[in-house]
C-alpha positions, 0 to 999 in steps of 0.5 A: 500500500505504500511506496518502498524507499530504497536509496532514501535521499534526504535534503535539509530544510535550508534547501527549501529556503525556509526560515531557520528554526531559532530556539530560546536558551531554555528550549530543546527539540524533542523527537527521535531525531533533532536535525533539520533532515527531511525526505523530500524525494521519496515521501510516502502515503496511503493510496486507499485512504484518501481523506484525513489520517492520524499518524504518530510515533512513540517517544520511549522512556529513555528519550523522555527522561531529560524532558520530565517536568518540561512543557511542550510549547510547539510542534514541527511537522515535516512534509515531503509534499504539500498536504493539509495538516489539521491537528497535532496531538499527544497521548500517554502510552502505558507500559503495556504499549497501549494508549492510556489517559487523555488525548491532548490535541490542538487544531492547526492549519498548515500545509507547506512542503518542508517543516511546518511550525505549530505553536501551541496555545496551551503548552503540554507539561510532561509528567509521566509515570515511570516506564510510560511513553508519549505518542506524538502525531498529527492529522494529514489529508491524503488528497489523492491516491498518488499523494506522498506527503509523509517524510520519514528519515533514517537518522538515529535509532529507527522507531515504528510509526502508527496509522489510526484506522478502523478504531485502532492504531496500526503499526504501519511498518515505516520503521523499515524506512525511517523516523517520522518527521515530527518533533516537539519544542520543549521548554524548561529553565533547568535543561543542561548546557551540555549533553554530549553524544557520540555514535557510528564509530568506524575503524579501517580494517585489514591492518598490518603491524605498524599501520596507523588506525584510521577512524571516524565517528559522529558527535553532537550536543543535545544541550542548550549551549553550542560548543565552539570549534576546538573546545571539546576533546575526545579520547580514542582508546583501545583496551583502555589505552588512549591512542589519540585525542581529537577535538571538534573540528566545527561547532558542536550543536544538535546537528551531528558532525564527523570527527576523523583521526 
């Protein structure tokens, strides 16, 4: 029922000449990924479900831990092509994986290809019991059978997306193509300045004794304050022995940079 994505090219929102997102010092992006990446060339849709469709993804407890006590003040919805988006919503998900408690929703009227910002008239405070997830999503209109408005991007750990149909939330299987392009802007005066993450370490194989070990990895900072070029160092160790120390070659923000050595 949906378009298969193979090459999965992505383009950043800057390619669309969109206004860059500016966060306040007490704000962070909350979502499965926090970059500006969108999948514009290979969007997908549901050919047999023209009309309004709710779609969502679940933020698990480990992603929510930093945000407990903060307030969601806005949504970002990324579209592969123009389509009406008429509602954004959140709902708690219990430890059994099923919705529990009240669904909180906000009507909206956006439709642009690229990122759409929806500011909430009433913020949502995140205070969930231990082990709960939070389902975040939006209603989009499938205008025609051939419409493919949904962007899903292969960034970070890939989580399922869910489509509401027949009175139930159905795993749409989009975890094979990427994370749904929906993010929240959360606000808290106590967010840390620095949350350093490293990922995707790669080392060149098939080395001979005496060869240099070439490596690369990605790093980013989820905190509120960028780390300027050269002001952070990483130790690269083998069996606990530090082999090389490298610094960040560019400013470290929530967009991953590649570090080589």
